[in-house]
Structure formats: structure tokens, C-alpha cells
Backbone and ligand atoms as CSV (ligand in chain L), in Angstrom:
chain,resi,resn,atom,element,x,y,z
A,1,UNK,N,N,12.958,-43.864,51.539
A,1,UNK,CA,C,11.974,-42.745,51.002
A,1,UNK,C,C,10.826,-43.846,50.695
A,2,UNK,N,N,9.808,-43.368,50.882
A,2,UNK,CA,C,8.577,-43.904,50.506
A,2,UNK,C,C,8.114,-43.614,49.256
A,3,UNK,N,N,7.775,-44.313,48.212
A,3,UNK,CA,C,7.507,-43.865,46.848
A,3,UNK,C,C,6.167,-44.601,46.297
A,4,UNK,N,N,5.106,-43.903,45.939
A,4,UNK,CA,C,4.013,-44.466,45.251
A,4,UNK,C,C,4.110,-44.463,43.773
A,5,UNK,N,N,3.999,-45.611,43.460
A,5,UNK,CA,C,4.337,-45.981,41.839
A,5,UNK,C,C,3.292,-46.368,41.109
A,6,UNK,N,N,2.781,-46.079,39.866
A,6,UNK,CA,C,1.711,-46.537,39.051
A,6,UNK,C,C,2.270,-48.077,39.090
A,7,UNK,N,N,1.250,-49.151,39.256
A,7,UNK,CA,C,1.620,-50.403,39.172
A,7,UNK,C,C,2.210,-51.069,38.128
A,8,UNK,N,N,1.682,-50.504,36.788
A,8,UNK,CA,C,1.809,-50.976,35.569
A,8,UNK,C,C,3.415,-50.722,35.285
A,9,UNK,N,N,3.940,-49.629,35.821
A,9,UNK,CA,C,5.312,-49.430,35.618
A,9,UNK,C,C,6.250,-50.458,36.134
A,10,UNK,N,N,5.676,-51.029,37.302
A,10,UNK,CA,C,6.653,-51.812,37.968
A,10,UNK,C,C,6.380,-53.448,37.261
A,11,UNK,N,N,5.668,-53.440,36.293
A,11,UNK,CA,C,5.337,-54.866,35.762
A,11,UNK,C,C,4.113,-55.426,36.062
A,12,UNK,N,N,3.354,-54.840,36.841
A,12,UNK,CA,C,1.959,-55.355,37.191
A,12,UNK,C,C,0.904,-55.377,35.836
A,13,UNK,N,N,0.416,-56.438,35.608
A,13,UNK,CA,C,-0.568,-56.699,34.391
A,13,UNK,C,C,-1.731,-55.945,34.656
A,14,UNK,N,N,-1.889,-54.576,34.628
A,14,UNK,CA,C,-3.016,-54.050,35.188
A,14,UNK,C,C,-3.458,-53.155,33.939
A,15,UNK,N,N,-2.975,-52.970,32.876
A,15,UNK,CA,C,-3.209,-51.706,31.999
A,15,UNK,C,C,-4.509,-52.428,31.318
A,16,UNK,N,N,-5.142,-51.676,30.670
A,16,UNK,CA,C,-6.421,-51.857,30.079
A,16,UNK,C,C,-6.350,-53.292,29.032
A,17,UNK,N,N,-5.320,-53.439,28.508
A,17,UNK,CA,C,-5.137,-54.511,27.707
A,17,UNK,C,C,-4.541,-55.680,28.373
A,18,UNK,N,N,-4.560,-55.688,29.688
A,18,UNK,CA,C,-3.819,-56.932,30.331
A,18,UNK,C,C,-2.639,-57.150,30.384
A,19,UNK,N,N,-1.677,-55.831,29.779
A,19,UNK,CA,C,-0.569,-56.065,29.910
A,19,UNK,C,C,-0.070,-54.896,30.683
A,20,UNK,N,N,1.579,-54.582,30.761
A,20,UNK,CA,C,2.031,-53.789,31.467
A,20,UNK,C,C,3.056,-52.588,30.965
A,21,UNK,N,N,3.354,-51.808,31.805
A,21,UNK,CA,C,4.065,-50.643,31.114
A,21,UNK,C,C,5.705,-50.633,31.842
A,22,UNK,N,N,6.156,-51.935,32.177
A,22,UNK,CA,C,7.369,-52.048,32.842
A,22,UNK,C,C,8.353,-51.197,32.253
A,23,UNK,N,N,9.095,-50.687,33.162
A,23,UNK,CA,C,10.402,-49.614,32.720
A,23,UNK,C,C,11.401,-50.049,33.713
A,24,UNK,N,N,12.419,-50.397,32.900
A,24,UNK,CA,C,13.690,-51.122,33.834
A,24,UNK,C,C,14.226,-49.808,34.576
A,25,UNK,N,N,14.498,-48.474,34.030
A,25,UNK,CA,C,15.157,-47.616,34.614
A,25,UNK,C,C,14.185,-47.018,36.014
A,26,UNK,N,N,12.815,-47.125,35.797
A,26,UNK,CA,C,11.894,-46.880,36.996
A,26,UNK,C,C,12.101,-47.978,38.215
A,27,UNK,N,N,12.248,-49.117,37.719
A,27,UNK,CA,C,12.669,-50.171,38.923
A,27,UNK,C,C,13.924,-49.930,39.485
A,28,UNK,N,N,14.580,-49.568,38.617
A,28,UNK,CA,C,16.157,-49.260,39.201
A,28,UNK,C,C,16.071,-48.178,40.055
A,29,UNK,N,N,15.543,-46.993,39.652
A,29,UNK,CA,C,15.250,-45.805,40.541
A,29,UNK,C,C,14.687,-46.071,41.711
A,30,UNK,N,N,13.831,-47.003,41.992
A,30,UNK,CA,C,13.143,-47.129,42.948
A,30,UNK,C,C,13.804,-48.400,44.015
A,31,UNK,N,N,14.530,-48.968,43.637
A,31,UNK,CA,C,15.248,-49.875,44.211
A,31,UNK,C,C,15.622,-49.873,45.684
A,32,UNK,N,N,15.422,-50.172,46.576
A,32,UNK,CA,C,15.939,-50.008,48.137
A,32,UNK,C,C,15.313,-49.011,48.636
A,33,UNK,N,N,14.074,-48.303,48.074
A,33,UNK,CA,C,12.830,-47.498,48.539
A,33,UNK,C,C,11.745,-48.400,48.970
A,34,UNK,N,N,10.936,-47.934,50.059
A,34,UNK,CA,C,9.656,-48.409,50.024
A,34,UNK,C,C,8.830,-48.267,49.075
A,35,UNK,N,N,8.352,-49.054,48.228
A,35,UNK,CA,C,7.572,-48.785,47.132
A,35,UNK,C,C,6.412,-49.323,47.253
A,36,UNK,N,N,5.271,-48.396,47.157
A,36,UNK,CA,C,3.792,-48.772,47.136
A,36,UNK,C,C,3.182,-48.636,45.837
A,37,UNK,N,N,2.670,-49.906,45.304
A,37,UNK,CA,C,2.010,-49.894,43.876
A,37,UNK,C,C,0.567,-49.462,44.145
A,38,UNK,N,N,0.439,-48.712,43.057
A,38,UNK,CA,C,-1.188,-48.624,43.121
A,38,UNK,C,C,-1.647,-48.378,41.518
A,39,UNK,N,N,-2.892,-49.172,41.329
A,39,UNK,CA,C,-3.565,-48.973,39.875
A,39,UNK,C,C,-4.869,-48.495,40.356
A,40,UNK,N,N,-5.105,-47.132,40.237
A,40,UNK,CA,C,-6.462,-46.531,40.727
A,40,UNK,C,C,-7.533,-47.233,39.774
A,41,UNK,N,N,-7.640,-47.298,38.677
A,41,UNK,CA,C,-8.735,-47.971,37.836
A,41,UNK,C,C,-8.729,-49.252,38.385
A,42,UNK,N,N,-8.027,-50.172,38.337
A,42,UNK,CA,C,-8.544,-51.427,38.959
A,42,UNK,C,C,-8.991,-51.278,40.483
A,43,UNK,N,N,-8.324,-50.172,41.287
A,43,UNK,CA,C,-8.756,-50.270,42.648
A,43,UNK,C,C,-10.223,-49.955,42.612
A,44,UNK,N,N,-10.472,-49.203,41.538
A,44,UNK,CA,C,-12.036,-48.610,41.741
A,44,UNK,C,C,-12.850,-49.607,41.006
A,45,UNK,N,N,-12.520,-50.641,40.650
A,45,UNK,CA,C,-13.389,-51.659,40.227
A,45,UNK,C,C,-13.390,-52.120,38.864
A,46,UNK,N,N,-12.602,-51.368,38.012
A,46,UNK,CA,C,-12.230,-51.471,36.675
A,46,UNK,C,C,-11.575,-53.012,36.420
A,47,UNK,N,N,-11.930,-53.714,35.384
A,47,UNK,CA,C,-11.506,-55.094,35.272
A,47,UNK,C,C,-10.177,-54.978,34.433
A,48,UNK,N,N,-9.752,-56.283,34.432
A,48,UNK,CA,C,-8.585,-56.549,33.337
A,48,UNK,C,C,-8.613,-57.676,32.664
A,49,UNK,N,N,-8.832,-57.673,31.185
A,49,UNK,CA,C,-8.742,-56.269,30.587
A,49,UNK,C,C,-9.764,-55.171,30.475
A,50,UNK,N,N,-9.707,-54.265,30.029
A,50,UNK,CA,C,-11.015,-53.418,29.950
A,50,UNK,C,C,-11.031,-52.653,28.864
A,51,UNK,N,N,-11.899,-51.751,28.592
A,51,UNK,CA,C,-11.869,-50.906,27.429
A,51,UNK,C,C,-11.113,-49.478,27.889
A,52,UNK,N,N,-10.219,-48.912,27.045
A,52,UNK,CA,C,-9.666,-47.825,27.368
A,52,UNK,C,C,-10.291,-46.867,27.629
A,53,UNK,N,N,-10.031,-45.756,28.440
A,53,UNK,CA,C,-10.613,-44.656,28.797
A,53,UNK,C,C,-9.955,-43.365,28.528
A,54,UNK,N,N,-10.932,-42.548,28.573
A,54,UNK,CA,C,-10.197,-40.810,28.286
A,54,UNK,C,C,-11.191,-39.926,29.207
A,55,UNK,N,N,-10.637,-38.637,29.275
A,55,UNK,CA,C,-11.498,-37.701,30.085
A,55,UNK,C,C,-12.097,-37.002,28.924
A,56,UNK,N,N,-13.342,-36.968,29.090
A,56,UNK,CA,C,-14.307,-35.903,27.901
A,56,UNK,C,C,-15.222,-35.111,28.680
A,57,UNK,N,N,-15.225,-33.978,28.716
A,57,UNK,CA,C,-15.901,-32.911,29.410
A,57,UNK,C,C,-15.832,-33.253,30.706
A,58,UNK,N,N,-14.512,-33.628,31.116
A,58,UNK,CA,C,-14.300,-33.696,32.708
A,58,UNK,C,C,-14.771,-35.098,33.223
A,59,UNK,N,N,-15.381,-35.840,32.542
A,59,UNK,CA,C,-15.367,-37.268,33.033
A,59,UNK,C,C,-14.919,-38.441,32.426
A,60,UNK,N,N,-14.670,-39.291,33.057
A,60,UNK,CA,C,-13.842,-40.655,32.185
A,60,UNK,C,C,-15.022,-41.162,31.771
A,61,UNK,N,N,-14.872,-41.564,30.138
A,61,UNK,CA,C,-15.647,-42.502,29.583
A,61,UNK,C,C,-14.846,-43.621,28.739
A,62,UNK,N,N,-15.606,-44.494,28.356
A,62,UNK,CA,C,-14.791,-45.536,27.815
A,62,UNK,C,C,-14.936,-45.386,26.402
A,63,UNK,N,N,-14.231,-46.117,25.373
A,63,UNK,CA,C,-14.266,-45.957,23.905
A,63,UNK,C,C,-15.487,-46.061,23.112
A,64,UNK,N,N,-16.481,-46.640,24.028
A,64,UNK,CA,C,-17.816,-47.041,23.696
A,64,UNK,C,C,-18.773,-45.895,24.016
A,65,UNK,N,N,-18.070,-44.857,24.754
A,65,UNK,CA,C,-18.980,-43.760,25.333
A,65,UNK,C,C,-19.504,-43.805,26.531
A,66,UNK,N,N,-19.436,-45.262,27.114
A,66,UNK,CA,C,-20.057,-45.389,28.782
A,66,UNK,C,C,-19.227,-44.464,29.744
A,67,UNK,N,N,-20.052,-44.004,30.414
A,67,UNK,CA,C,-19.420,-43.031,31.481
A,67,UNK,C,C,-19.055,-43.956,32.708
A,68,UNK,N,N,-17.904,-43.846,33.054
A,68,UNK,CA,C,-17.150,-44.841,34.110
A,68,UNK,C,C,-16.466,-43.888,35.130
A,69,UNK,N,N,-16.913,-42.714,35.282
A,69,UNK,CA,C,-16.179,-41.648,35.996
A,69,UNK,C,C,-16.317,-42.076,37.753
A,70,UNK,N,N,-17.444,-42.549,38.043
A,70,UNK,CA,C,-17.600,-43.124,39.386
A,70,UNK,C,C,-16.267,-44.054,39.627
A,71,UNK,N,N,-16.367,-45.127,38.936
A,71,UNK,CA,C,-15.522,-46.066,39.410
A,71,UNK,C,C,-13.819,-45.561,39.455
A,72,UNK,N,N,-13.449,-44.704,38.436
A,72,UNK,CA,C,-12.196,-44.400,38.288
A,72,UNK,C,C,-11.972,-43.307,39.508
A,73,UNK,N,N,-12.747,-42.531,39.816
A,73,UNK,CA,C,-12.717,-41.488,40.917
A,73,UNK,C,C,-12.588,-42.058,42.026
A,74,UNK,N,N,-13.446,-43.409,42.315
A,74,UNK,CA,C,-13.237,-44.041,43.597
A,74,UNK,C,C,-11.966,-44.615,43.579
A,75,UNK,N,N,-11.388,-45.270,42.665
A,75,UNK,CA,C,-9.905,-45.674,42.852
A,75,UNK,C,C,-8.860,-44.654,43.179
A,76,UNK,N,N,-9.202,-43.548,42.457
A,76,UNK,CA,C,-8.176,-42.375,42.478
A,76,UNK,C,C,-8.352,-41.894,44.309
A,77,UNK,N,N,-9.329,-41.956,44.463
A,77,UNK,CA,C,-9.609,-41.429,46.051
A,77,UNK,C,C,-8.812,-42.330,46.937
A,78,UNK,N,N,-9.104,-43.517,46.675
A,78,UNK,CA,C,-8.550,-44.754,47.574
A,78,UNK,C,C,-6.884,-44.778,47.186
A,79,UNK,N,N,-6.242,-44.349,46.151
A,79,UNK,CA,C,-5.005,-44.186,46.174
A,79,UNK,C,C,-4.266,-42.881,46.718
A,80,UNK,N,N,-5.161,-41.816,46.778
A,80,UNK,CA,C,-4.788,-40.833,47.397
A,80,UNK,C,C,-4.880,-41.026,49.011
A,81,UNK,N,N,-5.698,-41.693,49.560
A,81,UNK,CA,C,-5.810,-41.958,50.851
A,81,UNK,C,C,-4.530,-42.668,51.227
A,82,UNK,N,N,-4.265,-43.767,50.437
A,82,UNK,CA,C,-2.907,-44.490,50.801
A,82,UNK,C,C,-1.808,-43.599,50.854
A,83,UNK,N,N,-1.784,-42.706,49.861
A,83,UNK,CA,C,-0.566,-41.618,49.800
A,83,UNK,C,C,-0.433,-41.039,51.148
A,84,UNK,N,N,-1.685,-40.566,51.687
A,84,UNK,CA,C,-1.731,-39.773,52.703
A,84,UNK,C,C,-1.536,-40.515,54.025
A,85,UNK,N,N,-1.865,-41.792,54.079
A,85,UNK,CA,C,-1.604,-42.680,55.354
A,85,UNK,C,C,-0.316,-43.005,55.485
A,86,UNK,N,N,0.263,-43.514,54.262
A,86,UNK,CA,C,1.732,-43.833,54.043
A,86,UNK,C,C,2.672,-42.356,54.225
A,87,UNK,N,N,2.197,-41.359,54.225
A,87,UNK,CA,C,3.114,-40.239,53.984
A,87,UNK,C,C,4.145,-40.161,53.156
A,88,UNK,N,N,3.576,-40.643,51.822
A,88,UNK,CA,C,4.630,-40.751,50.735
A,88,UNK,C,C,5.718,-39.667,50.553
A,89,UNK,N,N,6.913,-39.861,50.285
A,89,UNK,CA,C,7.820,-38.699,49.834
A,89,UNK,C,C,7.634,-38.073,48.465
A,90,UNK,N,N,7.200,-39.149,47.735
A,90,UNK,CA,C,7.252,-38.908,46.095
A,90,UNK,C,C,6.219,-39.846,45.488
A,91,UNK,N,N,5.913,-39.440,44.361
A,91,UNK,CA,C,4.839,-40.437,43.657
A,91,UNK,C,C,5.394,-40.615,42.012
A,92,UNK,N,N,5.452,-41.457,41.433
A,92,UNK,CA,C,6.205,-41.520,40.180
A,92,UNK,C,C,4.992,-42.406,39.180
A,93,UNK,N,N,4.340,-41.692,38.297
A,93,UNK,CA,C,3.173,-42.221,37.452
A,93,UNK,C,C,3.540,-42.083,36.111
A,94,UNK,N,N,2.625,-43.221,35.647
A,94,UNK,CA,C,2.849,-43.498,34.143
A,94,UNK,C,C,2.364,-42.126,33.143
A,95,UNK,N,N,3.115,-42.181,32.184
A,95,UNK,CA,C,2.882,-40.777,31.475
A,95,UNK,C,C,1.807,-41.105,30.385
A,96,UNK,N,N,0.954,-39.991,30.380
A,96,UNK,CA,C,-0.097,-39.858,29.485
A,96,UNK,C,C,-1.648,-40.575,29.698
A,97,UNK,N,N,-1.456,-41.299,30.914
A,97,UNK,CA,C,-2.552,-42.108,31.365
A,97,UNK,C,C,-3.777,-41.042,31.704
A,98,UNK,N,N,-4.795,-41.144,31.381
A,98,UNK,CA,C,-6.002,-40.265,31.836
A,98,UNK,C,C,-6.161,-40.464,33.703
A,99,UNK,N,N,-5.718,-41.268,34.077
A,99,UNK,CA,C,-5.574,-41.589,35.423
A,99,UNK,C,C,-4.419,-40.956,36.130
A,100,UNK,N,N,-3.106,-41.642,35.419
A,100,UNK,CA,C,-1.973,-41.196,36.131
A,100,UNK,C,C,-0.981,-40.287,35.515
A,101,UNK,N,N,-1.408,-39.902,34.125
A,101,UNK,CA,C,-0.540,-38.813,33.659
A,101,UNK,C,C,-0.009,-37.557,33.964
A,102,UNK,N,N,1.004,-37.073,34.148
A,102,UNK,CA,C,1.410,-35.913,34.993
A,102,UNK,C,C,1.326,-34.594,34.060
A,103,UNK,N,N,1.865,-34.701,32.894
A,103,UNK,CA,C,1.939,-33.495,32.183
A,103,UNK,C,C,1.146,-33.715,30.813
A,104,UNK,N,N,0.768,-34.672,30.222
A,104,UNK,CA,C,-0.240,-34.707,29.153
A,104,UNK,C,C,-1.023,-35.779,29.297
A,105,UNK,N,N,-2.429,-35.735,28.670
A,105,UNK,CA,C,-3.198,-36.695,28.621
A,105,UNK,C,C,-3.936,-36.575,27.193
A,106,UNK,N,N,-4.732,-37.957,26.845
A,106,UNK,CA,C,-5.474,-37.871,25.635
A,106,UNK,C,C,-6.510,-36.773,25.834
A,107,UNK,N,N,-7.171,-36.217,24.488
A,107,UNK,CA,C,-7.987,-35.120,24.665
A,107,UNK,C,C,-9.569,-35.895,24.613
A,108,UNK,N,N,-9.749,-36.828,24.645
A,108,UNK,CA,C,-11.325,-37.369,24.981
A,108,UNK,C,C,-11.736,-37.959,23.741
A,109,UNK,N,N,-11.015,-37.753,22.627
A,109,UNK,CA,C,-11.591,-38.096,21.222
A,109,UNK,C,C,-11.061,-39.465,20.733
A,110,UNK,N,N,-10.352,-40.243,21.673
A,110,UNK,CA,C,-9.957,-41.710,21.428
A,110,UNK,C,C,-9.119,-41.415,19.878
A,111,UNK,N,N,-8.604,-40.602,19.548
A,111,UNK,CA,C,-7.930,-40.206,18.225
A,111,UNK,C,C,-6.499,-40.266,18.341
A,112,UNK,N,N,-5.920,-40.211,19.763
A,112,UNK,CA,C,-4.531,-40.483,19.836
A,112,UNK,C,C,-3.922,-38.969,20.125
A,113,UNK,N,N,-4.859,-38.089,20.247
A,113,UNK,CA,C,-4.362,-36.670,20.256
A,113,UNK,C,C,-4.070,-36.257,21.619
A,114,UNK,N,N,-2.909,-35.844,21.898
A,114,UNK,CA,C,-2.539,-35.145,23.266
A,114,UNK,C,C,-2.785,-33.767,23.663
A,115,UNK,N,N,-3.147,-33.722,24.884
A,115,UNK,CA,C,-3.110,-32.289,25.349
A,115,UNK,C,C,-2.506,-32.094,26.505
A,116,UNK,N,N,-2.156,-30.860,26.796
A,116,UNK,CA,C,-1.623,-30.593,28.141
A,116,UNK,C,C,-2.530,-30.850,29.166
A,117,UNK,N,N,-2.168,-31.550,30.408
A,117,UNK,CA,C,-3.195,-31.747,31.643
A,117,UNK,C,C,-2.705,-32.833,32.200
A,118,UNK,N,N,-3.464,-33.201,33.344
A,118,UNK,CA,C,-3.019,-34.089,34.404
A,118,UNK,C,C,-4.273,-35.209,34.389
A,119,UNK,N,N,-3.775,-36.340,34.634
A,119,UNK,CA,C,-4.666,-37.331,35.044
A,119,UNK,C,C,-5.135,-37.094,36.466
A,120,UNK,N,N,-6.322,-37.669,36.841
A,120,UNK,CA,C,-7.027,-37.656,38.129
A,120,UNK,C,C,-6.116,-37.878,39.438
A,121,UNK,N,N,-5.489,-38.974,39.318
A,121,UNK,CA,C,-4.306,-39.260,40.528
A,121,UNK,C,C,-3.274,-38.267,40.684
A,122,UNK,N,N,-2.572,-37.817,39.513
A,122,UNK,CA,C,-1.672,-36.842,39.515
A,122,UNK,C,C,-2.180,-35.478,39.833
A,123,UNK,N,N,-3.376,-35.215,39.489
A,123,UNK,CA,C,-3.929,-33.979,39.967
A,123,UNK,C,C,-4.306,-33.953,41.452
A,124,UNK,N,N,-4.938,-35.083,41.971
A,124,UNK,CA,C,-5.263,-34.902,43.194
A,124,UNK,C,C,-4.045,-35.163,44.183
A,125,UNK,N,N,-2.890,-35.891,43.971
A,125,UNK,CA,C,-1.879,-35.748,44.613
A,125,UNK,C,C,-1.082,-34.361,44.921
A,126,UNK,N,N,-1.046,-33.700,43.548
A,126,UNK,CA,C,-0.349,-32.418,43.540
A,126,UNK,C,C,-1.226,-31.489,44.400
A,127,UNK,N,N,-2.468,-31.543,44.354
A,127,UNK,CA,C,-3.357,-30.741,45.034
A,127,UNK,C,C,-3.254,-30.918,46.671
A,128,UNK,N,N,-2.738,-32.072,46.949
A,128,UNK,CA,C,-2.699,-32.478,48.363
A,128,UNK,C,C,-1.018,-32.228,48.671
A,129,UNK,N,N,-0.429,-31.589,47.886
A,129,UNK,CA,C,1.019,-31.024,48.180
A,129,UNK,C,C,2.012,-32.462,48.208
A,130,UNK,N,N,1.894,-33.358,47.515
A,130,UNK,CA,C,2.707,-34.458,47.237
A,130,UNK,C,C,3.756,-33.898,45.950
A,131,UNK,N,N,4.708,-34.500,46.074
A,131,UNK,CA,C,5.601,-34.341,44.951
A,131,UNK,C,C,5.325,-35.586,44.012
A,132,UNK,N,N,5.029,-35.103,42.578
A,132,UNK,CA,C,4.681,-35.911,41.799
A,132,UNK,C,C,5.678,-35.966,40.397
A,133,UNK,N,N,6.170,-37.044,39.882
A,133,UNK,CA,C,7.015,-37.194,38.870
A,133,UNK,C,C,6.444,-37.855,37.796
A,134,UNK,N,N,6.473,-37.619,36.558
A,134,UNK,CA,C,6.065,-38.380,35.345
A,134,UNK,C,C,7.000,-39.453,35.071
A,135,UNK,N,N,6.800,-40.402,34.770
A,135,UNK,CA,C,7.822,-41.626,34.642
A,135,UNK,C,C,9.074,-41.294,33.499
A,136,UNK,N,N,8.455,-40.245,32.739
A,136,UNK,CA,C,9.448,-39.782,31.764
A,136,UNK,C,C,10.333,-38.736,32.075
A,137,UNK,N,N,10.076,-37.991,33.482
A,137,UNK,CA,C,10.712,-37.269,34.225
A,137,UNK,C,C,12.177,-37.820,34.515
A,138,UNK,N,N,11.910,-39.287,34.898
A,138,UNK,CA,C,13.124,-39.916,35.371
A,138,UNK,C,C,14.074,-40.115,34.107
A,139,UNK,N,N,15.434,-39.894,34.256
A,139,UNK,CA,C,16.435,-39.889,32.972
A,139,UNK,C,C,16.618,-41.416,33.027
A,140,UNK,N,N,17.170,-41.797,31.833
A,140,UNK,CA,C,17.210,-43.222,31.651
A,140,UNK,C,C,18.772,-43.329,32.474
A,141,UNK,N,N,19.553,-42.282,32.268
A,141,UNK,CA,C,20.656,-42.170,33.023
A,141,UNK,C,C,20.460,-41.463,34.515
A,142,UNK,N,N,20.304,-42.503,35.451
A,142,UNK,CA,C,19.617,-41.897,36.872
A,142,UNK,C,C,20.322,-41.586,37.736
A,143,UNK,N,N,21.781,-41.716,37.728
A,143,UNK,CA,C,22.658,-41.678,38.904
A,143,UNK,C,C,22.420,-40.360,39.192
A,144,UNK,N,N,22.453,-39.040,38.493
A,144,UNK,CA,C,22.358,-37.766,38.911
A,144,UNK,C,C,20.875,-37.784,39.576
A,145,UNK,N,N,19.810,-38.173,38.941
A,145,UNK,CA,C,18.514,-38.064,39.709
A,145,UNK,C,C,18.355,-38.676,41.031
A,146,UNK,N,N,19.040,-39.897,41.234
A,146,UNK,CA,C,19.077,-40.339,42.265
A,146,UNK,C,C,19.693,-39.689,43.682
A,147,UNK,N,N,20.735,-39.011,43.075
A,147,UNK,CA,C,21.505,-38.295,43.906
A,147,UNK,C,C,20.545,-36.961,44.509
A,148,UNK,N,N,19.927,-36.474,43.523
A,148,UNK,CA,C,19.129,-35.188,43.871
A,148,UNK,C,C,18.064,-35.645,44.576
A,149,UNK,N,N,17.290,-36.602,44.454
A,149,UNK,CA,C,16.336,-37.345,45.223
A,149,UNK,C,C,16.789,-37.374,46.694
A,150,UNK,N,N,18.123,-38.044,46.786
A,150,UNK,CA,C,18.818,-38.545,48.135
A,150,UNK,C,C,18.728,-37.177,48.864
A,151,UNK,N,N,19.520,-36.043,48.313
A,151,UNK,CA,C,20.052,-34.775,48.897
A,151,UNK,C,C,18.613,-34.172,49.250
A,152,UNK,N,N,17.562,-34.382,48.538
A,152,UNK,CA,C,16.166,-33.363,48.946
A,152,UNK,C,C,15.759,-33.980,50.122
A,153,UNK,N,N,15.746,-35.318,50.209
A,153,UNK,CA,C,15.414,-35.958,51.333
A,153,UNK,C,C,16.080,-35.454,52.700
A,154,UNK,N,N,17.287,-35.357,52.579
A,154,UNK,CA,C,17.930,-35.036,53.709
A,154,UNK,C,C,17.689,-33.616,54.413
A,155,UNK,N,N,17.011,-32.952,53.370
A,155,UNK,CA,C,16.915,-31.418,53.870
A,155,UNK,C,C,15.749,-31.298,54.736
L,1,SF4,S1,S,-4.408,-46.505,36.165
L,1,SF4,FE1,FE,-2.059,-45.885,36.262
L,1,SF4,S2,S,-1.503,-47.814,37.363
L,1,SF4,FE2,FE,-3.443,-48.454,36.503
L,1,SF4,S3,S,-2.783,-49.144,34.173
L,1,SF4,FE3,FE,-3.460,-47.072,34.034
L,1,SF4,S4,S,-1.496,-46.036,34.305
L,1,SF4,FE4,FE,-1.090,-47.950,35.081
């Protein structure tokens, strides 16, 4: 299976603070599959480290209020093109990120308040028919999840 994964989940230090969001159970889940790591924010030209961003009135802004929408959306488009070119079977994305989050994102006030919504990459992938999972959709006890994915692949 070809699986697109938020690079920070795999231990790449591409997070805004220069750290990562490594999750052992995600690494275990994708082990043996063809893993394609992407970090749309960095691909679009954002630096490491960088200021945190959220979506406000439909545009990406940093915590100082600077509009960084073009950069982030450029990176999202690049990641989407990779997904299409590679014909990925599944994407697993970092929870709550304005770029990668699948179920929830922060509300744009930089106050830590979450709202229902998708990050730009999760939205773009879903709109293009790709299966997208939030990292927190993968159970810590993943034997069952692995079996489910394998059986879906065979269908
Ligand atoms: S843009 Fe996505 S891959 Fe990059 S650091 Fe943020 S959550 Fe991780």
C-alpha cells in the first residue's frame, strides 16, 4: 500500500518549533508499506522553525497576523500533486494542524480553541477522492486496524 504521511508524525523535525510529532504506533502501522512523507508548510517555503499558523477568515495567518496563505496553499498543492502522481491508497495526517488536521482545527484566535474542520491538505485530498485518516484514528492497538486496511486493499 502507498501511504502519504505527515512528515512530523514520522519523526521529521519540520514542526513550527523545529521539533516533531513522532508517534510510534503510526510508524508501526506504516511499516512495510511504501511511505511518502510530506510537510506542506515546509514544501511551500515556510522555514523551520517558524511562527505558528491558524486559519482565520479562510486564510492562513501567523500568530503576528501576517498572511502566509500563498505559501501554505502552494505546499498543499504540491503535496496533492504527489498524492495524485503516486496514486496513494491512504493518507495519515497529523491531528489538529491547520494544514494536516482531519477532524478538528484551531479557530484562528490563537487561544487554543478547537472547532470542527479540516486542514487544507486533508480537505484537498478528500475532495480528490483519497482516503484520509487522522493520526488519532489509528488505534494504539493496531492489529485490528492493520487487518482492516489489508482486507480493504484486496477488495
Ligand atoms: S504541516 Fe503537517 S507535516 Fe508539516 S509540521 Fe505541520 S502537521 Fe506536520
